[in-house]
N, C-alpha and C positions, 0 to 999 in steps of 0.2 A: 372515219373520224367524225365525232359528233359535232352538231352545229354550235353548241355552246363553246366547245374547245376552239373551233375555227374563229368564232367572233372574238374570243379572248386573245387569240394569236394575232388577229388583224390589229387589235388595239395595241398590243405589245410591239408589233412590227412598225406601226405608225409612230409610236413614241420613240423607238430606236432610230427610225429614219429621220425624224426632226432633230434628234440629238446629234446624229452624224452630220446633218446639214449645218447645224449651229457650229460644230467643230470646224468644218471646212471654211465657213464664212469667217470665223475668227482667225483662221490661217490666211485669209485673203484669197482663197481659191473659189472657183465657180460652185454655186450651191448644189448643183446636181451631183457633184462628185461624191458627196457624203452618202446619200441613199443608194447610188449606183454601186459604190464600193462595198457598202453594207450587203447589198444583194449578191455581189461576187463572193464576198467572204462567207456568206451564209448559203451559197449555192450547193454546198456539200451536205447541208442539214436536210434530212428527209422531211422534218416537220415543216420547214419553210416551203419546200417544193409541194408538199401536200396541201398547204394553205392556198397556194395559187392554183393548184389543180382543182380544188373544190370551190374556189371563189374566183373564177376567171373574170367575172363581171368587173371586179375592182380594177384589174389590169387593163381591160379593154376600155372602160370608161375613162380611166386615167390617161391612156394613150390618146383618145379622141379629144379630151379636154385640153391636154397639153398641146396638141397640134393646133387646136382652135385658137388658143391664146397666143401661140407663137405667130399665127397669121394675123391676129387682130391688133397686135402691138406694133413694134417697130417695122416689121416686114410689111404690113398693110399700109402703114403711113408712107414708107419709102416707095412702094410700088405705085402709089398715086402720083409721085413726083418724077416718075421715069421719063426721060427724054431719049431721043434717037441715039445719042452718043453713049448713053448708059446701057442701052440694049446691046450695042455693038461690043463695048468693053466687057459687059457682064457675060455675054455669050463666049467671047474669047477667053475670059477668065475661067470659065468652066471647061471649054473644049480642050485647051492646051494641057492642063493637068489630067483631064479625062483620057486623052490619047496616050499619055505617058503611062498612067496607071493601068489602063486596059492592056497595053503592050506587055507590061510586066506580069500582070495577073494571068494573061492568056497562056503564059509558058507552063502553068501548072493546073489551072482551073478550066472548067468547061465554059462555053461561050456565054450562056445566060448568067452564070454566077460572076463571070468576069465583068460583064456590063453592069450588073447590079452593084458590085462592090466598088468598081471604078467610079460609078456615079456617087455612091456614099462617100468615098474618100475625097472626091473632087469638089463636092458641094461645100460651101462655107456655112457657118452657123452665125447668121447676121446678128441675132439677139445676143449671143455670147460675146461676140466681138465688140458689140456696142457696150455691153456691160463692163468689159475690161478697159475700154478706151474712152468712155464718155467723160471722165473727169480730167482728161488731158486736153489741153488746147492744141488742136492739130489743124493745119490748113487742109482744105478740101475734105473735111471729115464726112459731111453729109453726102458728098459725091461718091466717096469710097463706099459708104454704107449702101448707097443706092445700087452701085455696081455689084456689091455682094448679094443684095436682095434679088437682082435679076439673075445672077448665077444660081442662087438657091432655088428660085422658081423654075429655072431651066432643068435643074436636077430633079425636082419634084415631078415635073411633066414627064420626064423619061421613066421614072419609077411608076407613074400612073399608066403610061403606055405599056409597060412591061406586064401590068396586071390584067390587060385586056386579053380575052381568049381567042377572038376571031375578028375578021374584017368587018362584019356587020356591027359588032359591038363597038369597034373603032369609029365607024361612021356615026352611029347613034350618039356615042359619047362626045365626039367632035362637035356635032350639031348642038348637043346640050351645053357644052362648054361655051360655044359662041353666044348662045342665047343668055347663058348665065353671066358672062362677062359684060354683055351689052345691057341687060336689064336687071341683073341680079341685085346690084346695090340699090336701085330704085325700088324694086319690089320689097326688099328687106326693110328699107326705110318706111315705105307705105304701111306695111303690116305693123311695125313696132311703134311708129309715130302716133298710132291711135291710143297710146298709153294714157293720154290725158283723159280719155273717156273710161278707162278701166277703174272699177271700184275695188276689185280684189287686190290686196296688198302684194307687192312684188311680182305682179303678173308678167311684166316685161322680162324680168330675170328668169322666171319659170319658162317663158316662151323660148328664150335663147337656149336654156339647158335642154329643153325637150327637142329643139331643132338639132342640137349636136348629137344627142342620143339617137334620135330617129334616123337622121340622114346617115350617121355613122354606120348603124347596123343595116339600114336599107341598102347602102352602097355595097356592102359585103355580099348581100344576097344576089347582086348582079355581077359578082366577081371583081369588084373594084376595091381599091386600097382605101380603107376607112380613114387612115391618118391623112392621106392626101385630100380626101373630100372634106374632112374637118378643117384642115389648113386653109383650103380655098374658101370655105364658109367663113372662117375667121377674117380673111382678106376682104370679103364682101361686107362683113360687119364692122370693119375697122373704122370707117368714116362715122358711122352711127355711134359707135362706142366712144370715139374720140371726143364727141360733143357731150357725152354723158359719163364723165370719169367716175362718178359715184357708182354707176352700174358696173363699169369695168372693175372697180375696186372690190365689189361684192363677188364677182365672178372669180377674180384672182384669189380672194380669200378662201372661197370654197375649194378651188383647184389646188392652191399651194399648201393648204392645211390638211387636205385629205387625198385627193386623187393623184396629184403629181408625185408626192413621195412614194406612194404605194406602187405607182407605175415604174419609177426608176428602180426601186428595190426589186420589183418583179422582173424587170429587164435583166438585172444581174442574176436573180435567182434562177432564171431559165437556163443559164449557162451550165454546161457540163464539161469540166476540164478534162475528164477522162477521154472525151472524144477528140480533143485538140491534138493535132500532130505538129511537132515543132518545126518541120520544114514549111508547113503552111502558115503557121503563126509568124515565123521569121519573114516569110515573103510579104505578108500583110503589113507587118511593122515597117519593113523596108520601103514598101510602096507608099504607105501613109506619110512617112517622113520625107521621102523624095518629093512627093506631091506638095507637102507643106513648104519645103524649100523653094520649089518653083513658084508657088503662089506668093510667098514672101518676096521673092525677087520681082515679081510682076507688080505687086503693090508698091514696093519701094521705087520702082521705075516710074510708075504713074503719079505717085503722090509726093515723092521726095522725103518721106518720113525716115526716121532712124530705123535701123534693122530691127530693134526690139519691138517697136510699135508696129512695124509691118508684119512681123512674125505673129503678133497677137491676133491678126485677122485669120490665121490658120487654125484657131482653136475649134474644137468640135464639141458636140454634146447639146443636142436640142432636137430638131426635127429629124436629123440623121438617125438618132437613137430610136425615135418613134417609127421611122420607116423600116429600120432593121427589124424591130420587134413585130411590126405588122406583117412584113414579108415572111418572117419565120412562122407567125401564127397561121398563115394561109399556105404553108409549105412551099413558099417561094425561095427558101434558102435552107440548106441542110443544117442540122444541129451543130456539127463541127465547125462549119463556116460562121454560123451565128455566134458561137462561143468565142471563136478567135476574133471576130469583128468587134464584138462588145468589149473584149479585152483591149483591143487596139484603140478604140474610141476613148476608153477610160485612161489609157496611157497618154494619149494625145491631150486630153483635157488637163491631166495632171502636169504634163510637161509645159504646155503653153500657159496654163494658169500660174505655174511657178514663176514664169517670166514676169508676170504682173506682180507677184508677191515680192520678188527681188526689187522691183521698182518702188513698190509701196513702202518697203521697210528699209530703204536706203538711208533715210534720215529719220530721226525722232521728231515728232511734232509736239512741241512743248506748250503750244497755245491752249488756253482754256476758253470756254464759251464766254466767260466774263471779259476776256480780252477783245472780243469782237464788238463791233458797233451795233448795239442792240437798240431796238425801238420799242416804245410802249404802244402796242396796237392790239388791244383785246376788248372784247365785249362779253357781257354776261348773258347767259341763256335766256333770261326773261326780258332783256332789253328789246326795244323796237329796232327794226333794221336801219332807222335813220342814223343811229350811232355809228354803224359800220359804213354807211354811205358817206358820211363826212370824212372818214379815214380814206376811203377809196378816192374821193375827190382831191385829197392831198397827195395822191400818187402812190399810196400803199397798195400792193398787189393782193395781199392775203392777210386776213385778220384772225387772230387766235380767239377761240371761244372758251370761256372759263365757266365753271359751275359756281354755286353759292359759296363754296369753300376756297375760291380763287385758284382752282386747279384746272389746267388745260384739259379739255375733253374733245376738242375738234377745231374746225376752222371754217372760214367763209372766204371765197374768192370773189373778185369783182364780177365775174361772169355769172355767179350764183344769184346776185341780187340786183344788178342793173336793170333787168327787165321788170323788176318789182318796184321801181323807183316811185311810181305814181301812188302806190299804196303802202309805202315803206313804214309809215307811222302806224299802220294797222296790223302789220305782220311782225311776229316776234322771232327772235333769233332761233329759238329751239325748233321752229317750224321748218326751217330751210337749211340749217347748218349741216356740215358733213362730219360725221363721227370719226374720231381718231386723228391724232397729230403727234409727230415725234416730240418727245419731251426729254430734255437733258438738264442736269443740274448746272448751276453757274460755275462750279468748281471742276466739272468734268473736262477732261482734255479732248481735243478734237479727234484724237485717235479712236475714241469710242464711237464717233460718227463714222469713221473709216470702216470699222467692223460691220456696221449696219448700213453700209452705203446703198446696197440694192433696195433696201426697204424704204429709207428716207427719201430716195430720189423720186418716189411716187407722190410726195407732198411738196407744195410750193413754199411752205414755211415751217420753221422749227420753233417750238416754244421752249424758253429757258426759265427754269424755276430756281428759287433760292431757298433751299432747305424746306422747312415746314411752312414758310411764308407763302409758298405757291408761286404763281406767275410773276416773273420779274421782267421779261422782255422777249422780243421776237427777233429772228434773223431769217433772211431768205435762204432756202436750201441751197440754191445755186451758189450763193456767196460762201457758204461753208465748204462746199465741194471745190470751189475755186481756190480757197485758202489751203485746203489739203493738197491740191495739185501743185500749188506754188511751193509748198513746204517739202514735198517728197520728190519733186522732179529732179533728175540729176543735173 
């Protein structure tokens, strides 16, 4: 197949992947379900398989970047807050389902495959669970998420150990892990905090991208799992990135618009349904849902949540998909088991994602943005920072930035400008503001925000416009999400 054809097909695949993602988000389902389902549906197309055979780089880079961002977001934040009780509960939360699933899988599969798939089925997807539950006011929410993160890291560690070839490698890697855990965050920060001395534009962003690419491939040359290494790198980078949300935003933009969609499509495209045997598929489906039931019961017992909310913590689709793909890539799992497992993960995501849809669509939300309590908190690009500082001193957390035509183009948070207080009269807004802000019309219903919930949650403020007049007012993002939760909760 010629290079020009491959490039054209990659562009078409990317477009279809984002269209599928848009459709699933409008249905209220997890975003990954769109491109993953597209890959499964297209897995019988020779052209799609050829595309990924000739351009495997896109798949591998997408895999490593997806794993890195999963580690640097909620997972990394929660790991930093782990206490002793979380470690105990998180380990139990993994081991009980693992023992059950291993016992079931061992009846038909070999020992190594049973351990691998039992680990995949037993591990939670912390970020997916967080996405489905974040708009619901639940007691002990942070604690449950921390328990899930410990369980997820436990599973990742087992997958990591499975990739080791001998005892010597185990010893070397163990020493490396101890050093990394002890000094990794400090070293990472020291290297990148020199960014103030950099003259080259976007050099910190380039450094992070090069780290993910280099360490991902280098780890495979030592026989390690690149997805696990990328995930751990993300955890190490999480504190640094949490203090620089603009950098995280750029990384996520690159990944979510290019690498991640192609990775999930590729995960589905690698499936070959001709190799799937129905007894094996039935066994995996049964095991997965028995494990999901056990985990649901454990969360309900610990948290006291309703059954539906407890069940949403059993959703899959995240690092588990990346681990499956990376294991298949290094021949750690056969094609028939990989195909069956990806199918089961997709069914799981669809099933538990549908529980969230039922809850979300239980009642209609008739509120418009004009019905909310809006505040006038905006500054023009050319204004000095003193204008924004006055608003922050009045208790406003984020200020919308508008252009000369009174149209929202970005925002400023208090953290962005407080350190510039002494020279605020000399610095202009356009020098420090963050590009991009969610914009809704005054007459738009809040249901429009519900569809875009995953995207707007990254911003502290929402800009409301009134037709061609432009900026009309602002509202905190969490206030909108809280209104939605109150309106749709049963």
